[in-house]
N, C-alpha and C positions, 0 to 999 in steps of 0.2 A: 504494500500500500504506500502510495506517495503522500508524504506529509506536506503541509503548507509551505514549509521552508524549502523542501526539495522542489516543489512546483515553482516557487519564485526563482530558485537558482537555475532551473531548466529554462524558464522564460528569459532570464538575463543572458544565459549562454546561447540562446537561439535568436537573440535580438540582433538586427542588422548593426554592423560596426558603427556607422555614423550616428544612429539613434542611441546606441550605448554610450558613445563618447559624449554626446549632447547631454545625456542624463548624468554622466560623471561630472561634467562641467557645471551643470545647474546645482547638483548636490554640493559640490565643493564650494561654489559661490555662496550658497545658503549657509554652509558651515562657517565659512570665513565671516560672513555678516553677523551671525549670532555670536561668534567668538569676539568680534570687535565690539558688539553691543555689551556683552558680558564684561569685557575689559573696561569699557567706559563707565559702566555702573560700579564696578569694583573700585575704580580710581576715585569715583565720587562718594565712596563709602556706603553705597546702597547695596549692602550684602544680601538682604532679603529679596530685592528685585532681581539681582544677578542669579540667585539660587533658583529662581523660578524658570530660568532658561535651561537648567540642567537636563531636563527630560528631552527637550527638542534637540539640544546639542548632542546628547548621547545617541539619539535616533539617527541624526544626520551623520555622525561619525561612523556608526555601524553600517548605514546605507553606503557610505563612501567606501568603506573597506570591502563590502560585498561586491560593489560595482567594480572596484579596482581588481579584485580577484577574478571577476568575470572577464575583464579586459585581458588579464594575463592568460587565462585559459583559451581565449579566442586567438 
C-alpha cells in the first residue's frame, strides 16, 4: 500500500524538470522571506511574534529538502 508520503514523492519524481525547479525556487523564496521576517522580529525583541513563524518555517524547510532530493534523483 502506498502511503501519502510515498505518493507525494512519486509525484515530485515524475514532475517535469522545469515545473520542479519552479517549485524549488518558489519554496526557497518563501523560506528566505519568512526567515528574514523572523530575523526582523527577533532584532526588534518581538520573540512571541517570531515564534509564531516556526511552524511555517519548518514546513517550508522540509518542503525544500524534499524538493531538492527530488531534483537530485531526477
